[in-house]
C-alpha positions as CSV (number, residue, x, y, z in Angstrom):
1,M,20.9,5.5,-7.8
2,K,17.6,7.5,-8.0
3,G,17.8,10.6,-10.1
4,L,17.2,13.8,-8.2
5,V,16.9,17.5,-9.2
6,T,17.0,19.6,-6.0
7,G,15.2,16.8,-4.2
8,I,12.5,16.2,-6.9
9,S,12.0,12.9,-8.6
10,T,12.8,13.3,-12.3
11,A,10.5,10.3,-13.1
12,A,7.5,11.9,-11.3
13,L,8.2,15.6,-12.0
14,L,5.3,17.0,-13.9
15,V,4.3,20.7,-13.9
16,A,0.7,21.0,-12.7
17,A,-1.7,22.4,-15.3
18,G,-3.5,25.6,-14.6
19,N,-6.7,25.2,-12.7
20,A,-9.0,27.1,-15.0
21,Q,-12.0,25.2,-13.7
22,A,-13.2,24.9,-10.1
23,I,-12.8,21.7,-8.2
24,T,-15.9,20.1,-6.7
25,V,-15.0,17.6,-4.0
26,D,-17.3,14.7,-5.0
27,G,-15.0,11.8,-5.7
28,T,-14.9,12.4,-9.4
29,R,-11.9,13.9,-11.2
30,D,-12.5,17.4,-12.5
31,A,-10.8,18.9,-15.6
32,G,-9.1,21.4,-13.2
33,Y,-6.7,18.7,-12.1
34,G,-5.1,18.5,-15.5
35,S,-2.9,15.5,-16.4
36,A,-2.0,12.6,-14.0
37,L,1.1,13.2,-11.9
38,A,1.4,9.4,-11.5
39,L,-0.2,6.4,-13.2
40,Q,-0.2,2.9,-11.8
41,T,2.6,0.7,-13.1
42,V,1.6,-2.7,-11.7
43,E,-1.6,-4.7,-11.4
44,T,-3.2,-5.1,-8.0
45,Q,-2.8,-8.0,-5.6
46,F,-5.4,-6.6,-3.2
47,G,-8.3,-7.3,-5.5
48,D,-9.4,-6.0,-8.9
49,N,-11.7,-3.0,-8.2
50,E,-11.4,-3.7,-4.5
51,S,-8.1,-2.0,-3.6
52,E,-6.5,-0.6,-6.7
53,W,-5.1,2.9,-7.3
54,N,-5.0,3.9,-10.9
55,G,-3.8,7.5,-10.9
56,G,-2.6,10.4,-8.7
57,Y,-3.7,14.0,-9.4
58,A,-3.2,17.2,-7.4
59,T,-3.6,20.9,-7.8
60,I,-3.6,24.1,-5.7
61,D,-6.5,26.5,-5.9
62,G,-7.9,29.1,-3.5
63,G,-5.5,28.3,-0.7
64,K,-6.3,24.6,-0.8
65,L,-4.5,21.5,-1.8
66,Y,-6.7,19.2,-3.8
67,I,-5.7,15.5,-4.2
68,M,-7.6,13.1,-6.4
69,L,-6.7,9.4,-6.3
70,T,-8.6,7.3,-8.8
71,G,-9.5,3.7,-8.0
72,N,-11.0,1.7,-5.2
73,L,-10.6,1.3,-1.5
74,S,-12.0,-2.0,-0.1
75,G,-14.7,-1.9,2.5
76,N,-12.8,-4.0,5.1
77,F,-11.0,-1.2,6.9
78,N,-7.8,-1.6,4.9
79,K,-5.7,1.5,5.3
80,L,-4.9,3.9,2.5
81,E,-1.8,5.7,3.6
82,V,-1.2,9.2,2.2
83,F,2.0,11.0,3.2
84,I,2.6,14.7,2.4
85,D,6.0,16.4,2.1
86,S,5.0,20.0,2.0
87,K,7.7,22.0,3.8
88,A,11.4,21.9,4.8
89,G,12.5,19.2,7.2
90,G,10.3,16.1,7.9
91,Q,10.8,12.4,8.4
92,S,13.0,10.3,6.1
93,V,12.2,7.4,8.5
94,F,8.7,7.1,9.7
95,D,7.8,7.8,13.3
96,S,4.1,7.6,14.0
97,S,2.1,10.2,15.9
98,G,0.6,7.2,17.8
99,N,-2.8,6.9,16.1
100,D,-4.6,3.8,14.8
101,D,-1.7,1.4,15.5
102,A,0.3,3.2,12.8
103,D,3.3,2.8,15.0
104,R,3.6,-0.7,13.4
105,M,5.1,1.1,10.5
106,D,7.7,2.9,12.7
107,G,11.1,2.6,11.0
108,M,9.8,2.6,7.5
109,V,12.3,4.2,5.2
110,F,11.0,6.7,2.6
111,D,12.5,7.2,-0.8
112,V,15.4,9.5,-1.1
113,G,14.0,13.0,-1.8
114,F,10.9,12.4,0.3
115,T,10.6,13.6,3.9
116,A,7.1,13.2,5.3
117,D,5.5,16.1,7.2
118,Y,1.9,14.9,7.4
119,H,0.1,11.5,7.4
120,I,-3.5,10.9,6.3
121,I,-5.2,7.5,6.9
122,S,-8.5,6.7,5.1
123,R,-10.5,3.5,5.8
124,R,-14.0,2.3,5.2
125,G,-16.1,-0.6,6.3
126,N,-19.0,-2.0,8.4
127,A,-18.4,-2.6,12.0
128,G,-22.0,-2.3,13.3
129,S,-22.7,0.6,10.9
130,D,-21.3,1.7,7.5
131,K,-18.7,4.3,7.9
132,F,-15.7,6.1,6.3
133,D,-13.0,7.4,8.7
134,V,-10.1,9.8,8.2
135,D,-7.1,10.5,10.5
136,F,-4.8,13.5,10.1
137,A,-1.4,13.5,11.8
138,D,1.2,16.2,12.0
139,L,4.4,14.1,12.1
140,G,6.7,17.0,13.2
141,A,4.5,17.9,16.2
142,Q,3.6,14.2,16.9
143,T,-0.1,15.1,17.1
144,F,-3.2,13.7,15.4
145,S,-6.9,14.0,15.1
146,A,-9.2,11.1,14.2
147,Y,-12.5,11.7,12.4
148,A,-15.0,8.8,12.4
149,D,-17.9,8.4,10.0
150,V,-17.3,11.6,7.9
151,F,-20.2,10.7,5.5
152,G,-22.8,10.1,8.2
153,G,-23.5,6.4,8.1
154,T,-22.4,5.4,4.6
155,Q,-19.2,4.2,3.0
156,T,-19.4,6.5,0.0
157,G,-20.3,10.1,-0.5
158,S,-19.0,13.6,0.3
159,G,-18.4,15.2,3.7
160,A,-15.8,16.9,5.8
161,T,-13.8,16.2,8.9
162,G,-14.0,18.3,12.1
163,T,-11.2,20.4,13.2
164,G,-8.3,19.6,15.6
165,V,-4.7,19.3,14.5
166,N,-6.1,20.6,11.2
167,A,-7.5,24.1,11.9
168,S,-9.8,23.9,8.9
169,A,-12.0,21.0,8.0
170,I,-10.7,18.6,5.4
171,G,-13.0,18.0,2.5
172,V,-13.4,14.2,1.8
173,A,-15.3,12.4,-0.9
174,Y,-15.2,8.8,-2.1
175,D,-16.9,7.3,-5.2
176,N,-16.6,3.5,-5.4
177,S,-18.2,3.1,-8.9
178,N,-14.9,2.2,-10.8
179,V,-15.1,-1.2,-12.5
180,A,-12.3,-0.6,-15.0
181,G,-8.6,0.4,-14.6
182,V,-5.8,-2.0,-13.8
183,L,-6.5,-5.7,-13.5
184,G,-5.7,-8.1,-10.7
185,G,-2.2,-9.6,-10.7
186,T,1.4,-8.7,-10.5
187,A,2.2,-7.9,-14.2
188,A,2.7,-4.4,-15.7
189,A,-0.4,-2.3,-15.5
190,D,-2.3,-1.1,-18.5
191,Q,-1.7,2.6,-18.1
192,V,-4.2,3.7,-20.8
193,A,-6.9,1.9,-18.7
194,A,-5.5,3.4,-15.5
195,A,-5.6,7.0,-17.0
196,A,-9.3,6.5,-18.1
197,V,-10.5,6.0,-14.5
198,T,-12.2,9.2,-13.1
199,T,-13.6,8.2,-9.7
200,G,-12.1,7.4,-6.3
201,L,-10.9,9.3,-3.2
202,E,-10.7,13.1,-3.2
203,L,-9.3,15.3,-0.5
204,E,-9.3,19.1,0.1
205,I,-6.7,20.4,2.6
206,D,-6.1,24.0,3.7
207,L,-2.5,24.9,2.8
208,A,-2.0,26.4,6.2
209,D,-2.7,23.1,7.8
210,I,0.3,21.5,5.9
211,G,2.7,24.4,6.6
212,Y,2.9,25.3,3.0
213,V,5.0,28.4,2.0
214,G,5.7,27.6,-1.6
215,G,7.6,25.2,-3.8
216,P,6.9,21.6,-4.9
217,I,4.7,19.3,-2.8
218,N,5.6,15.5,-2.8
219,I,2.8,13.0,-2.2
220,M,3.2,9.3,-1.4
221,V,0.3,7.0,-1.6
222,G,0.4,3.3,-0.5
223,Q,-2.3,0.7,0.1
224,N,-1.9,-1.1,3.4
225,G,-3.8,-3.9,5.2
226,D,-6.2,-3.4,8.1
227,G,-3.5,-3.3,10.7
228,H,-0.9,-1.1,9.0
229,H,1.3,-4.2,8.7
230,F,0.9,-5.7,5.3
231,W,1.5,-3.5,2.3
232,S,0.0,-4.3,-1.1
233,N,1.7,-3.7,-4.4
234,Q,-0.3,-0.5,-5.0
235,F,1.7,2.7,-4.7
236,L,1.7,6.0,-6.4
237,G,4.3,6.5,-7.8
238,G,4.2,2.8,-8.8
239,L,6.6,-0.1,-8.3
240,A,8.4,-1.7,-11.1
241,A,6.6,-4.7,-12.6
242,P,6.4,-7.6,-12.0
243,Q,5.7,-7.1,-8.3
244,G,3.6,-8.8,-5.7
245,N,2.5,-7.5,-2.4
246,L,5.3,-6.1,-0.2
247,G,3.8,-7.5,3.0
248,G,5.4,-6.4,6.3
249,D,9.0,-7.0,5.4
250,G,9.1,-5.9,1.8
251,A,9.3,-9.5,0.6
252,G,5.6,-10.3,0.8
253,N,5.8,-11.9,4.3
254,F,3.6,-11.1,7.4
255,D,5.8,-10.3,10.4
256,G,3.4,-8.0,12.4
257,F,5.1,-4.8,11.2
258,G,5.0,-2.5,8.2
259,D,8.5,-1.0,8.4
260,I,9.5,-1.6,4.7
261,D,12.5,0.1,3.1
262,L,11.3,1.9,0.0
263,T,14.8,2.7,-1.1
264,A,15.2,-1.0,-1.9
265,F,12.7,-0.7,-4.8
266,A,13.4,0.9,-8.2
267,G,11.9,4.3,-8.9
268,D,10.2,6.7,-6.6
269,Q,7.1,5.7,-4.7
270,F,5.8,9.3,-4.6
271,F,4.7,12.0,-7.1
272,T,5.3,15.7,-7.2
273,L,3.1,18.7,-7.7
274,V,4.9,21.7,-9.0
275,P,2.4,24.6,-8.8
276,E,2.3,27.1,-11.7
277,P,3.7,30.5,-10.8
278,A,0.3,32.0,-11.4
279,S,-1.2,29.8,-8.6
280,L,1.6,30.9,-6.2
281,A,1.1,34.5,-7.1
282,L,-2.5,34.3,-6.0
283,L,-1.3,33.1,-2.7
284,G,1.3,35.8,-2.4
285,L,4.1,33.3,-3.0
286,G,6.8,33.5,-5.6
287,G,10.0,32.0,-6.9
288,L,12.0,32.9,-3.7
289,A,9.5,31.0,-1.6
290,M,9.8,28.0,-3.9
291,L,13.6,27.9,-3.4
292,R,13.3,28.6,0.3
293,R,11.0,25.6,0.8
294,R,13.8,23.2,-0.3
295,A,16.6,25.0,1.5
């Protein structure tokens, strides 16, 4: 049975450090993120320094949610799936908004305590021209916006999406320079090496665009294949080692779908940001709002 405290994973529950320094969205982890909210627990089977996710960081500052995921995303249009649980309600079983063939994951069961409100897909590669694409979906409204080539003809760099389902542009940066971190394989990850990685994917999202009114924010990160139907073993929070790729059925097999059941795996495959009261006060939010969000 997975331990819960008012819907928050006790394994992943870490209070966010105060953001005394500004965040620059450039694909490099700033000191303002504080300590990792999740570190990788298992080596990657999607390629060392190709698709590996070493650490998950998040903070709130100036009305924005900042997410920093250290590691690498392979340049073959594999999908990095980021799910955000930022308000009451949401999906305990995934139902796609219909973008990018993500409906191949329909029926995926999230961990107990995680109900997805928003879905972000990141992918990069060369299909006639180098590009980095981002999709943003509101799962409750079943709407999405797709943003192609946010870096303007390159697979790395900094840029921003347009607006659509998200009323404010999403800041995006990707730095692919990591050559350290976890190794390739299925054994337990070296978490000291994982914590040392400082580059990867960074996102800046307006709090209004995720319906945030206070309280903890849960974030689930999982590395999928190019068709949303073959999960790797790279999740934040991580899987228990030893662990190979989950595939489409959770057992490492390809079946054309990605509707895995995360409750079948030990631990919580998400991490939790608990904003400091000072951060909430700056937004005009307080303890009552924190309680209301989980009511």
